[in-house]
C-alpha positions as a Python dict, from the first residue, in 0.01 Angstrom:
ca = {
    (1, 'M'): (0, 0, 0),
    (2, 'E'): (152, 356, -131),
    (3, 'D'): (197, 624, 153),
    (4, 'D'): (337, 987, 83),
    (5, 'N'): (682, 836, 93),
    (6, 'T'): (659, 530, -149),
    (7, 'T'): (530, 479, -483),
    (8, 'H'): (518, 179, -720),
    (9, 'F'): (792, 99, -995),
    (10, 'G'): (588, -200, -1212),
    (11, 'Y'): (486, -457, -900),
    (12, 'K'): (733, -322, -672),
    (13, 'E'): (691, -56, -385),
    (14, 'V'): (998, 195, -368),
    (15, 'P'): (1080, 527, -208),
    (16, 'T'): (919, 810, -393),
    (17, 'E'): (1243, 994, -461),
    (18, 'D'): (1401, 681, -666),
    (19, 'K'): (1147, 595, -881),
    (20, 'V'): (1271, 858, -1143),
    (21, 'K'): (1609, 686, -1126),
    (22, 'H'): (1508, 383, -1163),
    (23, 'V'): (1278, 451, -1455),
    (24, 'A'): (1586, 639, -1603),
    (25, 'E'): (1800, 307, -1574),
    (26, 'V'): (1528, 102, -1763),
    (27, 'F'): (1525, 365, -2025),
    (28, 'H'): (1897, 416, -2066),
    (29, 'S'): (1919, 42, -2131),
    (30, 'V'): (1643, 13, -2403),
    (31, 'A'): (1705, 353, -2566),
    (32, 'N'): (1898, 213, -2860),
    (33, 'K'): (1673, -95, -2926),
    (34, 'Y'): (1358, 112, -2859),
    (35, 'D'): (1230, 160, -3201),
    (36, 'L'): (1317, -228, -3283),
    (37, 'M'): (1150, -339, -2960),
    (38, 'N'): (821, -125, -3012),
    (39, 'D'): (781, -303, -3331),
    (40, 'L'): (845, -663, -3196),
    (41, 'M'): (597, -584, -2858),
    (42, 'S'): (287, -455, -3070),
    (43, 'M'): (364, -633, -3441),
    (44, 'G'): (397, -289, -3587),
    (45, 'V'): (73, -204, -3476),
    (46, 'H'): (219, 119, -3280),
    (47, 'R'): (262, 303, -3584),
    (48, 'L'): (-98, 264, -3641),
    (49, 'W'): (-186, 406, -3297),
    (50, 'K'): (41, 686, -3355),
    (51, 'R'): (-97, 780, -3728),
    (52, 'F'): (-434, 793, -3545),
    (53, 'T'): (-282, 1043, -3266),
    (54, 'L'): (-164, 1257, -3553),
    (55, 'H'): (-469, 1264, -3722),
    (56, 'T'): (-682, 1318, -3424),
    (57, 'S'): (-465, 1637, -3326),
    (58, 'G'): (-519, 1854, -3613),
    (59, 'V'): (-226, 2021, -3613),
    (60, 'K'): (-194, 2322, -3888),
    (61, 'R'): (108, 2499, -4000),
    (62, 'G'): (233, 2776, -3772),
    (63, 'A'): (112, 2550, -3443),
    (64, 'K'): (327, 2528, -3148),
    (65, 'V'): (353, 2158, -3052),
    (66, 'L'): (528, 1981, -2742),
    (67, 'D'): (573, 1610, -2747),
    (68, 'I'): (648, 1492, -2405),
    (69, 'A'): (858, 1145, -2349),
    (70, 'G'): (895, 1166, -2713),
    (71, 'G'): (1176, 950, -2701),
    (72, 'T'): (1293, 837, -3036),
    (73, 'G'): (1122, 1116, -3227),
    (74, 'D'): (853, 932, -3406),
    (75, 'L'): (573, 1156, -3356),
    (76, 'A'): (825, 1491, -3330),
    (77, 'L'): (959, 1414, -3701),
    (78, 'K'): (571, 1385, -3802),
    (79, 'F'): (469, 1706, -3623),
    (80, 'S'): (762, 1887, -3781),
    (81, 'K'): (647, 1815, -4125),
    (82, 'L'): (311, 1924, -4021),
    (83, 'V'): (385, 2258, -3857),
    (84, 'G'): (598, 2369, -4157),
    (85, 'R'): (875, 2655, -4114),
    (86, 'T'): (644, 2903, -3921),
    (87, 'G'): (551, 2632, -3659),
    (88, 'Q'): (766, 2502, -3375),
    (89, 'V'): (810, 2163, -3208),
    (90, 'V'): (982, 2094, -2884),
    (91, 'L'): (1076, 1717, -2822),
    (92, 'A'): (1081, 1673, -2465),
    (93, 'D'): (1202, 1388, -2250),
    (94, 'I'): (1356, 1311, -1891),
    (95, 'N'): (1567, 1057, -2019),
    (96, 'A'): (1918, 1192, -2186),
    (97, 'S'): (1961, 860, -2369),
    (98, 'M'): (1647, 855, -2521),
    (99, 'L'): (1660, 1229, -2623),
    (100, 'N'): (1974, 1169, -2776),
    (101, 'V'): (1839, 886, -3004),
    (102, 'G'): (1572, 1124, -3108),
    (103, 'R'): (1805, 1426, -3191),
    (104, 'D'): (2009, 1184, -3375),
    (105, 'R'): (1721, 1025, -3572),
    (106, 'L'): (1584, 1365, -3663),
    (107, 'T'): (1898, 1531, -3762),
    (108, 'N'): (1961, 1216, -3993),
    (109, 'E'): (1644, 1276, -4118),
    (110, 'G'): (1714, 1667, -4207),
    (111, 'I'): (1477, 1802, -3959),
    (112, 'T'): (1688, 2080, -3804),
    (113, 'G'): (1476, 2445, -3871),
    (114, 'N'): (1165, 2420, -3622),
    (115, 'I'): (1262, 2168, -3387),
    (116, 'N'): (1407, 2225, -3035),
    (117, 'Y'): (1532, 1953, -2760),
    (118, 'V'): (1467, 1946, -2385),
    (119, 'Q'): (1567, 1730, -2118),
    (120, 'A'): (1238, 1788, -1867),
    (121, 'N'): (1054, 1620, -1601),
    (122, 'A'): (673, 1592, -1721),
    (123, 'E'): (575, 1700, -1338),
    (124, 'C'): (742, 2062, -1356),
    (125, 'L'): (756, 2145, -1733),
    (126, 'P'): (1003, 2458, -1795),
    (127, 'F'): (778, 2644, -2037),
    (128, 'P'): (574, 2992, -1986),
    (129, 'D'): (218, 2957, -1922),
    (130, 'N'): (-11, 2928, -2239),
    (131, 'T'): (270, 2839, -2483),
    (132, 'F'): (172, 2550, -2669),
    (133, 'D'): (-129, 2498, -2910),
    (134, 'I'): (-86, 2074, -2904),
    (135, 'I'): (61, 1884, -2627),
    (136, 'T'): (127, 1511, -2670),
    (137, 'I'): (218, 1219, -2455),
    (138, 'A'): (260, 864, -2567),
    (139, 'F'): (335, 570, -2411),
    (140, 'G'): (528, 813, -2134),
    (141, 'L'): (281, 895, -1873),
    (142, 'R'): (273, 544, -1684),
    (143, 'N'): (643, 614, -1609),
    (144, 'V'): (572, 944, -1430),
    (145, 'T'): (575, 939, -1059),
    (146, 'D'): (303, 1211, -996),
    (147, 'K'): (81, 1162, -1266),
    (148, 'D'): (-185, 1450, -1135),
    (149, 'A'): (106, 1700, -1111),
    (150, 'A'): (205, 1608, -1467),
    (151, 'L'): (-128, 1696, -1575),
    (152, 'R'): (-141, 2034, -1422),
    (153, 'S'): (187, 2109, -1569),
    (154, 'M'): (74, 2033, -1891),
    (155, 'F'): (-269, 2240, -1833),
    (156, 'R'): (-47, 2546, -1728),
    (157, 'I'): (171, 2570, -2055),
    (158, 'L'): (-142, 2479, -2301),
    (159, 'K'): (-286, 2797, -2473),
    (160, 'P'): (-660, 2860, -2415),
    (161, 'G'): (-820, 2660, -2709),
    (162, 'G'): (-533, 2404, -2688),
    (163, 'R'): (-566, 2019, -2670),
    (164, 'L'): (-398, 1775, -2475),
    (165, 'L'): (-336, 1413, -2621),
    (166, 'I'): (-242, 1098, -2434),
    (167, 'L'): (-165, 797, -2600),
    (168, 'E'): (-122, 525, -2339),
    (169, 'F'): (-148, 128, -2257),
    (170, 'S'): (-490, 81, -2094),
    (171, 'K'): (-727, -211, -1982),
    (172, 'P'): (-824, -434, -2270),
    (173, 'S'): (-1165, -611, -2328),
    (174, 'K'): (-1236, -917, -2056),
    (175, 'W'): (-1227, -1147, -2325),
    (176, 'L'): (-835, -1049, -2436),
    (177, 'A'): (-718, -1005, -2111),
    (178, 'P'): (-583, -1331, -2042),
    (179, 'I'): (-405, -1346, -2378),
    (180, 'Y'): (-301, -1040, -2328),
    (181, 'D'): (-134, -1116, -1992),
    (182, 'N'): (25, -1420, -2092),
    (183, 'Y'): (184, -1249, -2384),
    (184, 'S'): (315, -951, -2172),
    (185, 'F'): (457, -1170, -1854),
    (186, 'N'): (561, -1464, -2041),
    (187, 'L'): (663, -1412, -2385),
    (188, 'L'): (755, -985, -2374),
    (189, 'P'): (1049, -1048, -2158),
    (190, 'K'): (1204, -1340, -2352),
    (191, 'I'): (1188, -1108, -2625),
    (192, 'G'): (1356, -837, -2461),
    (193, 'K'): (1639, -1083, -2327),
    (194, 'L'): (1682, -1212, -2715),
    (195, 'F'): (1686, -879, -2852),
    (196, 'S'): (1835, -627, -2633),
    (197, 'G'): (1985, -899, -2332),
    (198, 'D'): (1739, -696, -2077),
    (199, 'E'): (1487, -931, -1961),
    (200, 'E'): (1407, -707, -1652),
    (201, 'S'): (1323, -386, -1814),
    (202, 'Y'): (1055, -528, -2018),
    (203, 'R'): (910, -707, -1715),
    (204, 'Y'): (899, -345, -1594),
    (205, 'L'): (722, -216, -1885),
    (206, 'A'): (457, -516, -1872),
    (207, 'E'): (431, -419, -1493),
    (208, 'S'): (414, -68, -1536),
    (209, 'I'): (105, -99, -1810),
    (210, 'R'): (-86, -291, -1521),
    (211, 'M'): (-35, -1, -1278),
    (212, 'H'): (-175, 261, -1473),
    (213, 'P'): (-508, 406, -1414),
    (214, 'D'): (-776, 250, -1627),
    (215, 'Q'): (-978, 457, -1907),
    (216, 'E'): (-1224, 610, -1677),
    (217, 'T'): (-1021, 692, -1396),
    (218, 'M'): (-766, 852, -1634),
    (219, 'K'): (-1072, 1085, -1776),
    (220, 'S'): (-1160, 1182, -1421),
    (221, 'M'): (-783, 1268, -1358),
    (222, 'M'): (-780, 1507, -1639),
    (223, 'G'): (-1116, 1660, -1567),
    (224, 'D'): (-963, 1730, -1212),
    (225, 'A'): (-643, 1899, -1355),
    (226, 'G'): (-908, 2143, -1531),
    (227, 'F'): (-917, 1975, -1866),
    (228, 'E'): (-1255, 2012, -2035),
    (229, 'R'): (-1452, 1794, -2284),
    (230, 'C'): (-1233, 1482, -2187),
    (231, 'D'): (-1280, 1184, -2368),
    (232, 'Y'): (-1089, 854, -2476),
    (233, 'H'): (-1102, 641, -2796),
    (234, 'N'): (-989, 261, -2728),
    (235, 'M'): (-783, 86, -2967),
    (236, 'T'): (-693, -269, -3029),
    (237, 'A'): (-984, -373, -2804),
    (238, 'G'): (-862, -140, -2528),
    (239, 'I'): (-499, -213, -2500),
    (240, 'V'): (-411, 147, -2581),
    (241, 'A'): (-670, 439, -2560),
    (242, 'L'): (-620, 803, -2662),
    (243, 'H'): (-735, 1016, -2437),
    (244, 'S'): (-829, 1407, -2543),
    (245, 'G'): (-883, 1717, -2326),
    (246, 'Y'): (-911, 2090, -2401),
    (247, 'K'): (-822, 2389, -2224),
    (248, 'F'): (-1057, 2671, -2241),
}
């Protein structure tokens, strides 16, 4: 049971101040194989989930976009092309290894003029109030220690009329849950060991998904942080949900 001094790291209880360090170790470990592992973990379906997120965002030329926990930069790459020369994209991640992989990838793709990179903690984002038109966080919120603080921080820096999109693993339909659990806890760690030599990091990833709030709880948390018109769209029978909320 959590108290003010402890929090969960997967299924383990750890001191609250240590969770950031433990999560950092996981993502330092997987950074260079992260894109490959996403393909293996989702059988390529994560690309469709992200494509739907991009379409839902409705990003226009000239927009200012923040992609939190943007890691290897796949969303930021697409946003950079959508906002054009007059827009701006900020790729933010708390983990230096992930941020470096994203920077190298986008630089190799020739994306330089309208993108910036910031190492930042989602709980206390280092941007002025009312800065961004769109904020996205894909598969990152479940790793944040204080999710309520992160949501309030995102709300603060979003412009009035702006929108937050949270793409995250969620709670699948009951019929799928046993199959999904068997895959996550038996097969996924073995895949991690085979391709990256790191079984424990992928066991944590599976556990962190189970500890993340379900769809309705996440929707309520967004409302508590100030967002309006909060809603979500389930994908792949609820394995993933795209949450949306506006600041008015």
